[in-house]
C-alpha positions in Angstrom: 145.5 93.0 114.2 145.0 96.7 115.1 141.7 97.5 113.4 141.6 101.0 114.9 144.7 102.1 113.1 143.5 100.4 109.9 140.2 102.4 110.1 142.3 105.6 110.3 144.1 104.6 107.2 140.7 103.9 105.6 139.5 107.4 106.4 142.5 108.9 104.7 141.8 106.7 101.6 138.2 108.0 101.6 139.3 111.6 101.6 141.6 110.8 98.7 138.7 109.2 96.9 136.8 112.5 97.1 134.4 111.9 100.1 133.8 115.3 101.8 130.6 114.6 103.7 131.6 114.5 107.3 128.6 112.4 108.4 129.5 109.7 105.7 133.1 109.7 106.8 132.2 109.3 110.5 129.8 106.5 109.8 132.2 104.6 107.7 135.0 105.0 110.2 132.7 103.6 112.9 131.7 100.4 111.1 133.8 97.3 111.6 134.2 96.3 107.9 136.1 93.1 109.0 132.9 91.5 110.2 131.5 91.5 106.6 134.2 89.2 105.3 135.3 85.6 105.4 138.2 85.1 107.9 140.7 84.6 105.2 140.0 88.0 103.8 139.8 90.0 107.1 143.4 91.2 106.7 142.2 93.2 103.7 139.2 94.7 105.4 140.4 98.3 105.5 142.1 98.4 102.1 140.4 100.4 99.4 139.6 97.4 97.3 136.6 95.3 96.3 136.6 91.8 97.9 134.6 88.6 97.1 131.7 87.5 99.3 130.5 84.4 97.3 127.9 83.8 94.6 130.1 85.9 92.2 129.3 89.0 94.3 131.6 91.5 95.9 131.9 93.8 98.9 132.5 97.1 97.1 135.7 99.1 97.8 135.1 101.7 100.6 135.9 104.6 98.2 133.0 103.6 96.0 130.6 103.0 98.9 131.5 106.5 100.2 131.1 108.2 96.8 127.7 106.5 96.2 126.4 107.2 99.7 127.5 110.8 99.4 125.8 111.1 96.0 122.6 109.8 97.5 122.4 112.9 99.7 120.4 111.4 102.6 119.0 112.8 105.8 117.9 111.1 109.0 114.2 111.5 108.0 114.4 109.4 104.8 113.1 106.0 103.7 115.6 104.3 101.4 115.4 101.2 99.2 118.7 99.2 98.6 118.7 96.8 95.7 121.3 94.1 96.4 122.1 93.6 100.1 125.2 91.6 99.5 127.3 91.4 102.7 125.1 94.1 104.3 128.0 96.6 104.6 126.4 99.3 102.4 123.1 98.6 104.2 124.6 99.3 107.5 126.2 102.5 106.3 122.8 103.8 105.1 121.1 102.6 108.3 123.2 105.0 110.3 122.3 108.0 108.1 118.5 107.5 107.4 115.2 106.7 109.2 114.7 103.3 107.6 116.3 101.1 105.0 114.5 98.4 103.0 116.9 96.1 101.4 116.4 93.2 98.9 118.8 90.3 98.1 118.4 87.5 95.5 120.9 85.1 97.2 119.3 83.7 100.3 122.5 82.7 101.9 124.0 86.2 101.6 120.8 87.6 103.0 120.9 85.3 106.0 124.5 86.2 106.8 123.7 89.9 106.4 120.8 89.7 108.8 123.0 88.1 111.4 125.4 91.0 111.1 122.6 93.4 111.5 121.6 91.7 114.8 125.2 91.6 115.9 125.5 95.4 115.4 122.1 95.8 117.1 120.6 97.7 114.2 116.8 98.0 114.3 115.9 100.2 111.3 116.6 97.7 108.5 113.9 95.6 106.9 115.3 92.9 104.6 113.7 90.4 102.3 114.7 87.7 99.9 113.7 88.4 96.3 114.3 90.0 92.9 115.3 93.6 93.6 114.7 94.7 90.1 111.0 94.8 90.9 111.7 97.1 93.8 109.4 97.0 96.9 106.0 98.2 95.7 104.3 97.8 99.0 106.6 100.4 100.5 106.8 102.9 97.7 107.5 105.8 97.2 111.0 106.0 98.4 113.0 109.1 99.1 116.1 107.5 97.9 117.1 104.3 96.1 120.6 102.7 96.1 121.4 100.1 93.4 124.5 98.1 94.1 124.8 96.3 90.8 125.3 97.6 87.3 122.3 98.1 85.0 122.3 98.6 81.2 120.1 101.7 81.7 118.1 103.5 84.4 115.8 100.7 85.8 112.3 101.9 85.0 110.5 99.9 87.6 112.8 101.3 90.3 112.6 104.9 88.9 108.8 104.7 89.2 109.1 104.0 92.9 110.9 107.2 93.6 109.1 110.1 95.2 109.1 113.4 93.4 112.4 115.0 94.3 113.8 111.6 95.2 117.2 110.4 94.1 118.5 107.0 92.8 122.2 106.2 92.6 122.9 103.4 90.2 125.9 102.1 88.2 125.2 102.1 84.5 127.2 100.4 81.7 127.4 97.7 79.1 130.4 95.9 80.6 132.5 95.9 83.8 135.0 98.1 81.9 132.4 100.7 80.8 130.4 101.7 83.9 129.6 105.0 85.6 127.8 105.9 88.8 124.7 107.8 87.7 122.7 110.1 90.1 119.1 110.2 88.9 116.7 112.7 90.3 112.9 112.5 89.8 111.2 115.7 89.0 107.6 116.7 88.2 108.5 116.5 84.5 110.7 113.4 84.4 114.3 112.6 85.4 117.5 114.6 85.6 120.8 112.7 85.6 124.4 113.4 86.7 127.4 111.2 86.1 129.5 110.8 89.2 132.5 108.6 88.3 133.6 105.4 86.6 133.2 102.2 88.5 133.2 98.4 88.0 130.2 96.4 89.4 128.7 93.0 89.0 125.6 93.1 86.7 122.1 93.8 87.8 120.1 90.8 86.5 117.0 92.1 84.9 113.5 91.0 86.1 111.5 88.7 83.9 108.1 90.4 83.4 
């Protein structure tokens, strides 16, 4: 299978989805998406579709990964929190754009597989842990950026509080899988500003029990 030609097709799909950030495009083109999937699904690795990874979780379609990464508006000096490691694909995309990524996954098996992929790709700026991502990572706050890869009913307050002033969180918001939008949330001195990016369909963010 010629993965190089498939990646070129993926870049064209990303452009069609509205990704204009050249750094995001270059990073996503460079990452071998096939290694984040079970062998039976590898043939679909460069299609712009969401794919199952087990535990009722999915590897988001590349167009959505690109849109969310672009909306996060990162630089190589930033510290980023990712809630929901999943396969590790989004984590790797972020790791090549920022100083350090802290990522949390509530399914231990998914996390272990993701960490093996990080080692395979020789990535050293990812710190991962098993746990409930809805509590964030208080020991490492504040974060310049927060990426949430599951849908919340509303802006998660615990995570919002862990943003630095001027920081941005990108999170899918919606009541059901048919009624979700990517929301860009910016923390200001006076509160939060929000911007709706596009409609999406994500697995739900399971709320923390406090």
